[in-house]
C-alpha positions in Angstrom: -96.0 -9.5 -54.4 -93.7 -11.6 -52.2 -90.1 -11.6 -53.1 -88.5 -14.9 -53.9 -86.0 -14.6 -51.1 -88.9 -14.0 -48.6 -90.5 -17.3 -49.3 -90.6 -19.5 -46.1 -89.3 -22.5 -48.0 -86.2 -20.5 -49.2 -85.6 -18.5 -46.1 -82.3 -19.2 -44.4 -82.6 -21.1 -41.1 -82.1 -19.0 -38.0 -78.7 -19.4 -36.3 -78.8 -21.7 -33.3 -78.7 -19.9 -30.0 -75.8 -20.1 -27.6 -77.8 -22.2 -25.2 -78.7 -24.8 -27.8 -75.1 -25.0 -29.0 -73.9 -25.4 -25.5 -76.4 -28.2 -24.8 -75.4 -30.0 -28.0 -71.8 -30.0 -26.9 -70.5 -33.5 -25.9 -69.2 -32.2 -22.6 -72.5 -30.6 -21.6 -74.0 -33.6 -19.8 -70.9 -34.6 -17.8 -70.3 -31.0 -16.8 -73.9 -30.5 -15.8 -73.8 -33.7 -13.7 -70.6 -32.5 -12.0 -72.1 -29.1 -11.4 -75.2 -30.6 -9.9 -73.1 -32.7 -7.4 -71.1 -29.6 -6.4 -74.3 -27.7 -5.9 -75.6 -30.4 -3.6 -72.4 -30.4 -1.7 -72.5 -26.6 -1.3 -76.0 -26.9 0.2 -75.6 -29.9 2.4 -71.9 -29.8 3.5 -70.8 -26.7 5.4 -67.6 -25.2 4.2 -67.3 -27.4 1.1 -65.8 -24.7 -1.1 -63.6 -23.3 1.6 -59.9 -23.2 0.7 -57.0 -22.2 2.8 -53.2 -22.1 2.5 -51.1 -23.8 5.2 -47.4 -24.1 5.0 -47.6 -23.0 1.4 -50.0 -25.8 0.4 -53.6 -25.4 -0.7 -56.1 -27.4 1.4 -59.8 -27.9 1.1 -62.5 -30.4 0.1 -62.1 -29.6 -3.6 -58.3 -30.1 -3.5 -58.9 -33.4 -1.7 -61.4 -34.6 -4.3 -59.1 -33.8 -7.2 -56.1 -35.3 -5.5 -57.9 -38.6 -4.7 -59.3 -38.7 -8.2 -55.8 -38.6 -9.8 -55.3 -42.4 -10.0 -58.8 -42.9 -11.4 -58.2 -40.1 -14.0 -55.0 -41.8 -15.2 -56.8 -45.1 -15.5 -59.7 -43.4 -17.3 -57.4 -41.8 -19.8 -55.9 -45.1 -20.8 -59.3 -46.8 -20.8 -60.6 -44.2 -23.2 -58.4 -45.3 -26.0 -59.2 -49.0 -25.4 -62.9 -48.5 -25.4 -62.6 -46.2 -28.5 -61.3 -49.3 -30.4 -64.3 -51.4 -29.3 -62.2 -53.0 -26.6 -62.4 -53.2 -22.8 -59.8 -53.7 -20.1 -60.9 -55.2 -16.8 -57.3 -55.9 -15.7 -56.6 -52.3 -14.7 -56.9 -52.9 -11.0 -54.6 -55.9 -11.1 -51.9 -53.8 -13.0 -52.3 -51.1 -10.3 -51.6 -53.7 -7.6 -48.7 -55.3 -9.5 -46.9 -52.0 -10.3 -47.3 -50.7 -6.8 -46.0 -54.0 -5.4 -42.9 -54.0 -7.7 -42.0 -50.4 -6.8 -42.6 -50.9 -3.0 -40.6 -54.1 -2.8 -37.6 -52.7 -4.7 -37.5 -49.4 -2.8 -38.3 -50.8 0.7 -36.1 -48.7 3.0 -33.2 -49.6 5.3 -32.5 -47.5 8.4 -29.0 -46.2 8.9 -27.6 -43.8 11.5 -26.1 -40.6 10.1 -24.6 -38.3 12.7 -26.7 -40.0 15.3 -29.9 -39.5 13.4 -31.8 -42.4 11.9 -32.2 -42.1 8.1 -34.0 -44.5 5.7 -32.2 -45.3 2.5 -33.8 -47.0 -0.5 -32.8 -50.6 -1.2 -32.9 -49.9 -4.9 -32.5 -46.4 -6.6 -36.0 -44.9 -6.8 -35.8 -44.2 -10.5 -34.8 -47.7 -11.2 -37.7 -49.1 -9.1 -40.2 -46.8 -10.8 -38.9 -47.9 -14.2 -39.2 -51.5 -13.2 -42.8 -50.9 -12.1 -43.7 -49.2 -15.3 -41.9 -52.0 -17.2 -44.0 -54.6 -15.5 -47.2 -52.7 -16.4 -46.0 -52.4 -20.0 -45.5 -56.2 -20.2 -49.1 -56.6 -18.9 -50.3 -54.4 -21.7 -48.3 -56.4 -24.3 -49.9 -59.6 -22.9 -53.4 -58.1 -23.3 -52.7 -56.7 -26.7 -51.2 -60.0 -27.9 -54.2 -62.0 -26.8 -56.7 -59.5 -28.4 -54.9 -58.6 -31.6 -52.8 -61.7 -32.1 -55.0 -64.6 -31.0 -58.3 -62.8 -31.6 -59.7 -63.4 -28.1 -62.6 -61.2 -26.9 -61.2 -58.3 -25.0 -63.2 -59.0 -21.8 -62.0 -62.6 -21.8 -58.3 -61.7 -22.6 -58.2 -59.1 -19.9 -60.0 -61.3 -17.4 -57.0 -63.6 -17.5 -54.7 -60.9 -16.4 -57.3 -59.5 -13.9 -57.0 -62.8 -12.0 -53.3 -63.7 -12.7 -52.0 -60.1 -12.2 -53.3 -59.7 -8.7 -52.4 -63.3 -7.9 -48.8 -62.6 -9.0 -48.7 -59.5 -6.8 -49.9 -61.5 -3.8 -47.3 -64.2 -4.5 -44.5 -61.5 -4.5 -45.7 -60.2 -1.2 -46.8 -63.5 0.4 -50.2 -61.9 0.9 -48.7 -59.3 3.3 -48.6 -55.5 3.1 -45.2 -54.2 2.1 -44.3 -51.0 3.8 -42.1 -48.3 2.2 -39.8 -46.2 4.4 -38.1 -44.0 1.8 -39.3 -40.4 2.1 -38.7 -39.2 -1.4 -41.0 -41.8 -2.8 -43.9 -40.4 -0.8 -43.7 -37.2 -2.9 -45.3 -38.9 -5.9 -48.7 -39.4 -4.2 -48.7 -37.0 -1.3 -46.2 -34.3 -2.2 -47.0 -30.7 -3.3 -45.6 -28.6 -6.1 -46.4 -24.9 -6.3 -49.0 -25.3 -3.6 -50.9 -28.1 -5.4 -50.7 -31.9 -5.1 -48.0 -33.3 -7.3 -50.3 -36.0 -8.5 -52.3 -33.4 -10.4 -49.2 -32.5 -12.4 -48.7 -36.1 -13.3 -52.3 -36.3 -14.6 -52.0 -33.0 -16.5 -48.8 -34.2 -18.2 -50.2 -37.5 -19.3 -53.4 -35.8 -20.5 -51.6 -33.1 -22.4 -49.2 -35.6 -24.1 -52.1 -37.9 -25.0 -54.3 -35.0 -26.3 -51.4 -33.7 -28.5 -50.8 -37.1 -30.0 -54.5 -37.6 -30.8 -55.0 -34.1 -32.2 -51.8 -33.4 -34.0 -51.0 -36.8 -35.4 -53.0 -39.4 -37.3 -53.3 -41.5 -34.1 -56.7 -40.1 -33.2 -58.1 -40.7 -36.7 -56.7 -44.2 -36.8 -58.3 -45.1 -33.4 -61.6 -43.6 -34.5 -61.5 -45.6 -37.8 -60.7 -48.9 -36.0 -63.5 -48.2 -33.5 -66.1 -47.5 -36.2 -65.2 -50.3 -38.6 -62.0 -52.4 -38.0 -62.4 -54.3 -41.2 -62.6 -51.2 -43.3 -59.7 -49.7 -41.4 -57.5 -52.7 -42.2 -58.5 -52.6 -45.8 -57.6 -48.9 -45.9 -54.1 -49.7 -44.9 -54.2 -49.1 -41.1 -52.2 -51.6 -39.1 -55.1 -52.4 -36.8 -53.3 -55.2 -34.9 -50.4 -52.9 -34.0 -52.8 -50.1 -33.0 -54.8 -52.4 -30.8 -51.6 -53.6 -29.0 -50.6 -49.9 -28.6 -53.9 -48.9 -26.8 -53.7 -51.8 -24.4 -50.0 -51.1 -23.6 -50.9 -47.4 -23.1 -53.8 -48.3 -20.8 -51.5 -50.6 -18.8 -48.8 -47.9 -18.5 -51.4 -45.4 -17.2 -52.6 -48.0 -14.7 -49.0 -48.6 -13.7 -48.5 -44.9 -13.0 -51.8 -44.9 -11.0 -50.4 -47.8 -8.9 -47.3 -45.7 -8.1 -49.5 -42.8 -6.9 -51.6 -45.1 -4.7 -48.7 -46.9 -3.2 -46.7 -43.7 -2.5 -49.7 -42.1 -1.0 -50.4 -44.8 1.5 -46.7 -45.6 1.9 -47.2 -49.3 1.3 -48.3 -51.9 -1.3 -51.4 -53.9 -0.5 -51.7 -56.5 -3.3 -55.1 -57.6 -1.9 -56.9 -54.3 -2.0 -54.9 -51.8 -4.1 -56.8 -50.9 -7.2 -59.7 -53.2 -6.3 -62.7 -52.4 -8.5 -60.7 -49.5 -10.1 -61.4 -50.9 -13.6 -65.1 -50.6 -13.1 -64.8 -47.0 -12.0 -62.6 -46.3 -15.0 -65.1 -47.8 -17.4 -67.9 -45.8 -15.7 -65.8 -42.6 -15.9 -65.2 -43.1 -19.6 -68.8 -43.7 -20.4 -70.0 -40.8 -18.2 -67.6 -38.6 -20.2 -69.4 -39.4 -23.5 -67.2 -42.2 -25.0 -69.3 -44.7 -26.8 -69.1 -48.3 -25.7 -69.6 -49.2 -29.4 -66.3 -47.6 -30.3 -65.3 -44.7 -32.5 -66.6 -41.8 -30.4 -64.4 -40.8 -27.5 -63.5 -37.8 -25.4 -60.4 -37.5 -23.2 -61.7 -34.4 -21.4 -65.0 -36.1 -20.8 -63.3 -39.1 -19.2 -61.4 -36.8 -16.8 -64.7 -35.1 -15.9 -66.3 -38.5 -15.4 -63.6 -39.5 -12.9 -64.2 -36.2 -11.0 -67.9 -37.1 -11.0 -67.3 -40.5 -9.4 -64.9 -39.1 -6.8 -67.2 -36.2 -5.9 -70.1 -38.7 -5.6 -68.0 -40.9 -3.3 -67.0 -37.8 -1.2 -70.6 -36.7 -0.9 -71.9 -40.1 0.2 -69.2 -40.4 2.9 -69.5 -36.8 4.1 -73.3 -37.1 4.5 -72.8 -40.2 6.7 -74.5 -42.6 4.2 -73.3 -46.2 4.6 -70.5 -47.0 2.1 -72.6 -49.8 0.6 -74.9 -47.2 -0.9 -72.0 -46.0 -3.0 -71.9 -49.3 -4.9 -75.7 -49.2 -5.4 -75.6 -45.6 -6.8 -72.7 -46.6 -9.2 -74.7 -49.6 -10.4 -77.7 -47.3 -11.1 -75.5 -44.9 -12.9 -74.0 -47.7 -15.0 -77.5 -48.9 -15.9 -78.6 -45.4 -16.9 -75.5 -44.8 -19.0 -75.9 -48.1 -20.9 -79.5 -47.4 -21.5 -78.8 -44.0 -22.8 -76.4 -45.4 -25.4 -78.8 -48.0 -26.6 -80.1 -47.4 -30.1 -83.3 -49.2 -29.4 -83.9 -47.0 -26.3 -83.2 -43.9 -28.3 -85.6 -44.9 -31.1 -88.3 -45.8 -28.5 -87.8 -42.4 -26.8 -88.1 -40.5 -30.0 -91.3 -42.4 -31.0 -92.7 -41.7 -27.6 -91.8 -38.0 -27.8 -93.3 -37.7 -31.3 
């Protein structure tokens, strides 16, 4: 006679295998996409994984990709919190241009002779110039947050205003010209090295760590998730949704401001016409590639960073293979289309019915 515990209906389900658990993880798909790109580079680009140390600095294609992706990773971290609350910020590129312009104009650089050697001195103390640039970015975030949370404008409309006005203001400040910086210590932000690695990576790591700690060890992450899932219910539960929305837009703008500092210090100038151009679209794509839902509520900081690395690796691959740069935009548009389709409930239901 069969024992009761041996009945198929009562038998405990078999534990999921390691492979199935790994594939179910939210970071599996972005990591798989990044690994696929790296494998293609390994096959098609000679010496892609080659690393060498020169003058105490680590050089190689991988280091170059991560270093160039630093501004995008900062913008993606800020964009993650905005999208998690059902918002969007398309003014990121304008904030990048504005913050870089403010810092470059204040720092400038005046040549003086010291012991017969020409030396450039900053027109304004560098820390004060950086604080002014971050302050300008913060004001941009307050503007966006006030329009969205205070006046109830749609996020894409509210940030579109600053997308146009912010870059226009940067161009007015520079008269449409490129502002060159001659102060050597400022260059360390975007092109300096610390412990053999680009200093920009330490900036990104610090912002990521602080943000992750706030989201995991305070109620901030839960509040953001609640607002993203149902803002009305979150407000009725006692969450100050307006203040939270203002905070995420300010945070996104500050991250964009820091990205602007990295870009301007790396190129040793401020180009209000081209700095941060289309960066907001790359940031949105990086966030969605990392698994953050455009419908709000579900987000992943680590996934957004991986998404930024995917975009920069894809760009490096296209340029290294000699493909025309225009193809890069086409590929990105295809990726955006596929990501949006994959997050569509109708598409998921249709796919499940087809599979059944």
